[in-house]
C-alpha positions in Angstrom: 0.0 0.0 0.0 2.8 2.4 1.0 4.8 1.5 -2.2 1.7 2.0 -4.4 1.0 5.4 -2.8 4.6 6.4 -3.1 4.6 5.4 -6.8 1.4 7.4 -7.4 2.9 10.4 -5.6 6.0 10.3 -7.7 4.0 9.8 -10.9 1.8 12.8 -10.1 4.9 14.9 -9.3 6.4 14.0 -12.7 3.1 14.8 -14.5 2.8 18.1 -12.8 6.4 19.0 -13.6 5.9 18.1 -17.3 2.7 20.2 -17.4 4.4 23.1 -15.8 7.2 23.0 -18.3 4.7 22.7 -21.2 2.8 25.6 -19.8 5.9 27.8 -19.7 6.7 26.8 -23.3 3.1 27.7 -24.4 3.4 31.1 -22.7 6.8 31.7 -24.3 5.5 30.7 -27.7 2.4 32.9 -27.4 4.6 35.8 -26.2 6.8 35.6 -29.3 4.9 37.1 -32.2 5.1 35.5 -35.6 7.6 37.4 -37.8 5.7 39.6 -40.3 8.6 39.9 -42.7 9.0 37.9 -45.8 12.5 37.0 -44.6 12.4 35.9 -41.0 16.0 37.1 -40.5 14.6 40.6 -40.7 12.9 40.1 -37.3 16.3 39.6 -35.6 17.6 42.6 -33.6 20.1 45.0 -35.2 23.4 44.7 -33.4 25.8 46.9 -35.4 27.7 49.7 -33.7 27.7 53.0 -35.7 30.3 55.7 -35.6 27.5 58.3 -36.0 23.8 58.0 -35.5 21.1 59.6 -37.6 17.8 59.5 -35.6 14.6 59.8 -37.6 11.4 60.3 -35.6 8.4 58.8 -37.5 4.9 60.0 -36.4 2.8 57.6 -38.5 1.6 57.1 -42.1 3.6 55.9 -45.0 6.0 58.7 -45.7 8.8 56.5 -44.3 8.9 54.8 -47.8 10.5 58.0 -49.1 13.0 58.7 -46.3 16.7 58.9 -47.1 17.6 55.4 -45.9 21.2 55.8 -46.9 21.5 58.0 -43.7 19.1 56.6 -41.1 20.5 54.4 -38.3 17.6 54.6 -35.9 13.9 55.1 -36.4 11.9 56.2 -33.3 8.3 55.3 -33.9 5.9 57.8 -32.3 2.9 56.7 -34.4 1.1 53.4 -34.6 3.2 50.3 -34.9 3.8 49.4 -38.6 5.3 46.0 -39.1 6.1 46.9 -42.7 8.2 49.8 -41.5 10.1 47.5 -39.1 10.8 45.0 -41.8 12.0 47.7 -44.2 14.2 49.4 -41.6 15.8 46.2 -40.7 16.5 45.5 -44.3 18.4 48.7 -44.3 20.2 47.7 -41.1 18.5 50.5 -39.2 17.2 50.0 -35.6 13.5 50.6 -34.8 12.8 51.8 -31.2 9.5 52.3 -29.5 8.4 55.5 -27.7 8.4 55.3 -23.9 6.3 57.7 -22.0 4.8 57.4 -18.5 3.8 59.7 -15.6 6.6 60.0 -13.1 4.3 60.0 -10.0 3.4 56.4 -10.9 7.1 55.5 -11.2 8.0 56.5 -7.6 6.9 53.0 -6.5 9.6 50.5 -7.5 7.0 47.8 -8.2 5.2 50.1 -10.7 8.5 50.8 -12.5 9.3 47.1 -12.7 5.8 46.4 -14.2 6.0 49.2 -16.7 9.5 48.2 -17.9 8.3 44.6 -18.3 5.4 45.8 -20.3 7.6 47.9 -22.6 10.1 45.1 -23.0 7.3 42.6 -23.8 5.9 45.0 -26.4 9.3 45.5 -28.0 9.9 41.7 -28.2 6.5 41.0 -29.8 7.1 43.8 -32.4 10.7 42.7 -33.0 12.0 46.1 -32.1 15.5 47.2 -31.1 15.0 49.3 -28.0 13.2 52.3 -26.6 13.3 56.1 -26.8 12.3 57.6 -23.4 10.4 60.8 -24.1 9.5 62.1 -20.6 9.2 65.8 -20.5 7.6 66.5 -17.1 8.6 69.3 -14.8 10.6 67.9 -11.9 12.0 69.5 -8.8 15.6 68.9 -7.8 15.9 65.9 -5.4 12.1 65.3 -5.3 10.7 61.8 -5.4 10.0 62.2 -9.1 13.7 63.3 -9.6 14.9 60.1 -8.1 12.2 58.0 -9.8 13.2 59.3 -13.3 16.8 58.5 -12.8 15.9 55.0 -11.5 13.5 54.5 -14.4 16.2 55.2 -17.0 18.7 53.0 -15.3 16.4 50.1 -14.8 15.0 50.3 -18.3 18.4 50.3 -19.9 19.5 47.4 -17.7 16.4 45.3 -18.7 16.6 46.1 -22.4 20.3 45.5 -22.7 19.9 42.2 -20.9 16.9 40.9 -22.8 17.4 42.2 -26.4 20.8 41.7 -28.0 22.3 45.0 -29.2 19.3 47.0 -28.0 19.4 50.8 -27.8 18.0 52.9 -25.0 17.9 56.7 -25.5 16.5 59.6 -23.5 15.1 62.9 -24.9 16.7 65.9 -23.1 16.2 69.6 -23.2 18.5 71.8 -25.3 20.7 72.4 -22.3 20.7 70.9 -18.7 19.8 74.4 -17.7 17.4 74.8 -20.5 13.7 74.2 -19.8 12.5 75.9 -16.6 11.2 73.3 -14.1 12.9 70.2 -15.6 15.6 69.5 -13.1 16.9 66.1 -14.1 20.0 64.1 -13.1 21.4 64.2 -16.6 24.8 62.9 -15.6 23.3 59.7 -14.2 20.7 59.4 -17.0 23.4 59.8 -19.8 25.6 57.3 -18.0 22.8 54.7 -17.9 21.5 55.0 -21.5 23.1 54.7 -24.9 22.3 58.2 -26.2 20.9 61.5 -24.9 18.9 63.0 -27.8 19.2 66.7 -27.1 16.2 68.6 -28.4 17.8 71.8 -29.7 14.5 73.5 -30.4 11.6 75.3 -28.7 14.3 77.5 -27.3 12.8 80.9 -27.8 11.3 81.9 -24.5 10.5 85.4 -25.7 10.3 88.7 -23.8 7.5 89.8 -26.1 9.0 89.4 -29.6 9.1 86.6 -32.1 12.4 84.8 -32.5 14.3 81.8 -33.7 13.2 78.3 -32.8 16.8 77.0 -32.6 19.3 79.9 -32.4 22.8 78.8 -33.4 25.0 80.1 -30.6 22.6 79.1 -27.8 22.0 75.6 -29.3 25.7 74.9 -29.4 26.2 76.2 -25.9 23.8 73.7 -24.7 26.1 70.8 -25.8 29.0 72.4 -24.0 26.8 72.6 -20.9 26.2 68.8 -21.1 29.9 68.1 -21.7 30.9 70.2 -18.8 28.8 67.9 -16.6 31.2 65.1 -17.5 28.9 63.5 -20.1 30.8 61.8 -23.0 30.1 63.8 -26.1 29.7 60.6 -28.1 26.5 60.0 -26.1 25.0 63.2 -27.3 22.8 63.2 -30.4 21.8 66.7 -31.8 18.1 67.1 -32.4 17.3 69.7 -35.0 13.8 71.0 -35.9 12.1 70.3 -39.3 9.4 72.8 -38.3 9.0 76.4 -37.4 6.8 78.8 -35.4 4.2 81.2 -36.9 3.6 84.2 -34.7 0.8 86.8 -35.0 2.4 90.2 -34.7 0.8 92.7 -32.3 3.0 95.2 -34.1 5.8 95.0 -36.7 8.7 97.5 -36.5 10.9 98.6 -39.4 13.7 96.4 -38.2 11.3 93.5 -38.7 10.8 93.1 -34.9 7.5 91.3 -34.4 6.0 92.0 -31.0 3.6 89.3 -29.6 1.1 89.1 -26.9 2.6 87.4 -23.8 1.0 84.5 -21.9 2.1 82.6 -18.9 3.0 79.7 -21.1 6.1 78.9 -23.1 6.7 80.0 -26.7 5.1 76.9 -28.1 1.8 78.1 -26.7 2.2 81.6 -28.2 3.3 80.6 -31.7 1.7 78.0 -33.9 4.0 75.1 -34.8 4.2 74.5 -38.6 6.0 71.8 -40.6 8.7 72.7 -43.1 6.7 71.5 -46.0 3.9 73.9 -45.2 6.3 76.8 -44.7 7.8 76.3 -48.1 4.4 76.8 -49.7 4.0 80.1 -47.8 7.4 81.7 -48.1 7.4 82.6 -51.9 4.0 84.3 -51.6 4.9 86.1 -48.4 5.4 89.9 -47.9 9.2 89.6 -47.6 10.3 86.2 -49.1 13.0 84.4 -47.1 15.0 86.6 -44.8 18.1 85.7 -42.8 19.1 86.8 -39.3 22.9 86.4 -39.0 22.8 86.9 -35.2 20.9 83.7 -34.6 21.7 82.0 -38.0 18.1 81.4 -38.8 15.7 82.2 -41.6 12.3 83.9 -41.2 9.6 85.7 -43.3 6.6 87.9 -42.8 3.1 87.5 -44.3 -0.4 88.8 -44.0 -3.3 86.4 -43.5 -6.8 86.7 -45.0 -8.0 88.9 -42.1 -5.2 91.4 -42.6 -3.2 90.3 -39.5 0.6 90.4 -39.8 2.6 87.2 -39.0 6.2 86.4 -38.6 7.5 82.9 -39.1 10.8 81.6 -37.8 12.1 78.2 -38.9 15.2 76.1 -39.9 16.2 75.2 -43.4 19.2 73.5 -45.1 21.5 76.5 -44.4 20.8 76.7 -40.6 20.6 72.9 -40.1 23.9 72.3 -41.9 25.7 74.9 -39.8 24.7 73.0 -36.7 25.5 69.6 -38.3 29.1 70.7 -38.9 29.5 71.2 -35.1 28.4 67.6 -34.6 31.4 66.4 -36.6 33.8 69.0 -35.2 32.9 68.3 -31.6 32.7 64.5 -32.1 29.0 64.1 -31.0 27.3 60.8 -31.3 25.1 61.9 -34.2 22.2 64.0 -35.3 18.4 63.6 -35.8 15.3 65.6 -36.4 11.8 66.2 -35.2 10.2 65.0 -37.3 10.9 63.1 -40.5 7.3 63.5 -41.7 7.5 67.3 -41.8 9.0 67.2 -45.4 7.1 67.1 -48.7 7.6 63.7 -50.2 5.5 64.3 -53.3 6.8 64.1 -56.8 6.6 67.9 -57.3 10.1 68.9 -58.6 10.5 71.8 -56.2 9.4 69.7 -53.3 11.8 66.9 -54.3 14.7 69.2 -54.2 13.7 70.8 -50.9 13.4 67.4 -49.3 16.7 66.2 -50.7 18.4 69.3 -49.4 17.0 68.9 -45.9 18.2 65.3 -45.6 21.6 66.3 -47.0 21.9 69.1 -44.4 22.2 66.4 -41.7 25.6 65.4 -43.0 26.8 68.3 -45.1 30.4 67.1 -44.9 29.7 64.0 -46.9 
């Protein structure tokens, strides 16, 4: 009786063990999505190390088919997941990384951080992606719980992705300078040390005192990188972000020196001016009051126009000339690369003028080639 009972007990234990292993295999199989690419090898992670990165932020749609893929090394997807884009990018040996955004109050709890990171990692694996771009732009007080939570979030995310996805890339979007955006007190040294790249958003820099101005003034933009480097951050971890858009301001008055006064609000410039893509601006400039003008002090173009109601506007933007000037600094200072917000702001139609404008903007990212 004892022997029989023992035999039954051992048999049940073996069956339970087999079922448990099988269950784990089923879960693992269901977690791994079927490769959507014609060639299954395209679902494997990209592992190449590049001398210089070119980040392209994609906000959705199919314009990615017309990007300059001879340049792109990383696509950050801020639109809906497109498996066709992933397959094509991988065929060009470019990484595809998912957008990571979460409220910092929720991340103060270590358990919440762990759960969120696991969710992002699971998503990246199912979609056959190569990493994550952390785009967290909340105001944070120095040494607050959120300050520490943000640092821990970046560190733990990078550790998890690097462990689970071979060759994965973790980047963080930072302001134009560590002293740039009022209210965003981040531990940039620790953040940059933890992740692969710090994508520096060298735009939305004009916090005006009542007049319209450049979105990405040359001298101030470059000074921001020196600020980061002075914190001890390796310049090779810094990726320059340039704007492929501008700001349209309604002028309260317009002086002879082309000074456009604007109504002040309690918000930043982005709430005062209207953000407009480069492709739209290029359709406006030729029919404007002034045509393209150049401000040599800030190394930026601008133009004035009058709308259908008779109101005067001034538009500040970046074009191949201003972008290429900043791009030369990337090479001279040995930064990790360059990128733009966003790649869909160009006109990818077959209009001859648009074709040339788009080609020139891509070329401006690497004018030294």
